[in-house]
C-alpha positions in Angstrom: 0.0 0.0 0.0 1.2 3.5 -0.8 -0.6 6.7 0.2 -0.3 10.4 0.1 -1.9 12.8 2.5 -2.3 16.3 1.3 -3.9 19.2 3.2 -4.8 22.5 1.8 -6.5 25.5 3.5 -8.5 26.1 0.4 -9.7 22.6 -0.4 -9.2 20.6 2.8 -7.6 17.2 3.1 -7.1 14.7 0.2 -5.7 11.2 0.4 -4.5 9.0 -2.5 -4.4 5.4 -1.4 -3.2 2.7 -3.8 -3.0 -1.0 -3.2 -0.7 -2.7 -5.7 -1.3 -6.5 -5.8 1.1 -8.5 -7.9 -0.7 -11.1 -10.1 2.2 -12.3 -12.3 5.8 -11.2 -13.1 5.7 -7.6 -14.3 2.0 -7.1 -13.7 0.0 -5.7 -10.7 -3.7 -5.1 -10.2 -4.3 -1.7 -8.6 -7.0 -0.8 -6.1 -7.2 2.9 -5.6 -9.2 5.0 -3.1 -9.5 8.8 -2.9 -10.9 9.9 0.5 -11.7 13.6 0.9 -12.2 15.9 3.8 -13.4 19.3 2.5 -13.2 22.6 4.3 -16.4 23.7 2.7 -19.5 21.9 1.3 -19.1 23.3 -2.2 -16.3 21.0 -3.5 -18.1 18.0 -2.1 -21.3 19.0 -4.0 -19.5 19.2 -7.3 -17.6 16.0 -6.8 -20.9 14.2 -6.2 -22.2 15.6 -9.5 -19.2 14.2 -11.4 -20.0 10.9 -13.1 -18.0 7.9 -11.9 -16.9 7.1 -15.5 -15.5 10.6 -16.0 -13.4 10.3 -12.8 -12.1 7.0 -14.1 -10.9 8.6 -17.3 -8.9 11.1 -15.4 -7.5 8.5 -13.0 -6.4 6.2 -15.9 -4.6 9.2 -17.3 -2.6 9.6 -14.1 -1.7 5.9 -14.0 -0.6 6.0 -17.6 1.7 9.0 -17.2 4.7 6.7 -16.3 3.4 3.5 -17.8 5.8 3.2 -20.8 8.8 4.5 -18.7 8.2 2.0 -15.9 7.7 -0.9 -18.3 11.1 -0.4 -19.9 12.8 0.5 -16.6 11.7 -2.8 -15.1 13.3 -4.7 -17.9 16.5 -2.6 -17.6 16.6 -3.6 -13.9 16.3 -7.3 -14.7 19.1 -7.0 -17.3 21.3 -5.4 -14.6 20.8 -8.3 -12.2 17.4 -7.6 -10.6 16.5 -6.0 -7.3 19.7 -7.0 -5.6 21.6 -4.6 -7.8 19.0 -1.8 -7.9 21.3 0.8 -6.3 23.9 0.1 -9.0 21.3 0.1 -11.8 19.7 3.4 -10.8 20.8 6.7 -9.3 18.3 7.6 -6.6 19.5 10.9 -5.0 16.2 12.7 -4.3 13.4 12.5 -1.8 11.1 11.6 -4.7 13.1 8.3 -5.0 12.4 7.3 -1.4 9.5 5.0 -2.3 11.5 3.1 -4.8 14.5 2.8 -2.5 12.5 1.6 0.4 10.6 -1.0 -1.7 13.7 -2.5 -3.1 15.4 -2.5 0.3 12.4 -4.4 1.7 12.4 -6.9 -1.2 16.1 -7.6 -0.7 16.0 -7.7 3.1 13.1 -10.3 3.2 13.9 -12.0 -0.1 10.4 -11.0 -1.1 10.6 -12.1 -4.8 7.0 -13.3 -5.4 7.8 -15.0 -8.7 11.5 -16.0 -8.3 11.6 -18.4 -11.3 9.7 -16.2 -13.7 11.2 -13.7 -16.1 9.7 -10.6 -17.7 8.1 -10.8 -21.1 9.6 -9.0 -24.1 8.9 -5.2 -24.1 5.3 -4.4 -25.3 4.3 -1.8 -27.8 3.0 1.5 -26.6 -0.4 0.8 -28.0 -0.7 -2.3 -25.8 0.7 -0.5 -22.7 -1.8 2.3 -23.1 -4.8 0.1 -23.8 -7.8 1.1 -21.7 -10.6 -0.9 -23.1 -9.4 -4.4 -22.2 -7.6 -3.4 -19.0 -10.4 -1.3 -17.6 -13.5 -0.2 -19.6 -15.0 -3.6 -20.4 -14.5 -4.7 -16.8 -16.0 -1.5 -15.2 -19.8 -1.3 -15.2 -19.8 2.5 -15.1 -17.4 3.0 -18.0 -18.9 0.1 -20.0 -22.4 1.6 -19.7 -21.2 5.1 -20.4 -19.4 3.9 -23.6 -22.5 2.1 -24.8 -24.7 5.1 -24.2 -22.2 7.4 -25.9 -22.2 5.2 -29.0 -26.0 5.3 -29.1 -26.0 9.0 -28.9 -23.5 9.2 -31.7 -25.8 7.1 -33.9 -28.7 9.3 -32.9 -26.8 12.4 -33.9 -26.0 10.9 -37.3 -29.6 10.0 -37.9 -30.9 13.4 -36.7 -28.4 15.3 -38.9 -29.3 13.2 -41.9 -33.0 13.7 -41.4 -32.4 17.4 -41.0 -30.4 17.6 -44.2 -33.3 15.8 -46.0 -35.8 18.2 -44.5 -33.8 21.2 -45.6 -33.6 20.0 -49.2 -37.3 19.1 -49.2 -38.3 22.6 -47.9 -36.1 24.3 -50.5 -37.8 22.3 -53.3 -41.4 23.0 -51.9 -41.1 26.6 -50.7 -40.6 29.2 -53.3 -40.2 31.8 -50.5 -38.9 30.0 -47.5 -39.0 31.5 -44.0 -35.6 33.0 -43.4 -35.6 32.5 -39.6 -36.8 28.9 -39.9 -34.3 28.0 -42.6 -31.5 29.6 -40.6 -32.4 27.4 -37.6 -32.4 24.2 -39.7 -29.2 25.0 -41.5 -27.3 25.9 -38.2 -28.4 22.6 -36.7 -26.2 20.8 -39.3 -22.7 22.1 -38.1 -23.9 21.7 -34.5 -24.6 18.1 -35.2 -21.2 17.6 -36.8 -19.4 19.4 -33.9 -21.3 17.3 -31.3 -20.4 14.1 -33.1 -16.7 15.0 -33.3 -16.7 15.9 -29.6 -18.3 12.6 -28.6 -15.9 10.7 -30.9 -13.0 12.3 -29.2 -14.4 11.3 -25.8 -15.1 7.8 -27.0 -11.5 7.3 -27.9 -10.6 7.9 -24.2 -12.4 4.7 -23.3 -10.2 2.7 -25.6 -6.7 4.2 -25.5 -4.5 6.4 -23.2 -2.3 9.3 -24.3 1.2 8.4 -25.3 2.8 11.7 -24.2 2.1 12.9 -20.7 0.9 16.5 -20.4 4.1 17.5 -18.6 6.1 16.5 -21.7 4.0 18.4 -24.3 5.8 21.3 -25.9 4.8 24.7 -24.5 3.0 27.1 -26.8 
């Protein structure tokens, strides 16, 4: 278990509690909890309004920030002789390295190699490492339901936009002097439908795949 306890005068107390349970060599199942103690009722109100699936998208993003780096770092450690040689394989000079140092020290002290006769698989492609659908979405009732509803809405938008296009063409053929206000409303609904579909399509992708470049590594504008 690893946890962070952060207290702010503005927002109150926030805990990040993560249980990492090894299931096979090189893989862990994570159980995460995020308890809050707010200094005012307003943040609590807005968090309760946030859909569970939307929170999961953000939490997956946090976990993926170091996913590729850690995947290759673990194989580098194995190549250098494993946990027994961690201090030679890596330079750990800062307080931020304390978790890694203490974990490896504990593994070495108690000979806590859970899979001593197993070796790591070959390095995986980034696409597999950042997969969200098979690793989370299809197993999570909230995200799975949200994805299904989102896809239905996308189909509904396509049908509605197609019908609206047909109606506009029909009205132009029937009306010799169409109502300007009415036609403007119908015509403006078309780009609105396209924009809505593109926005939902972008959101849908987040249920399937994570971002390859963490936000902190994006070039500054």
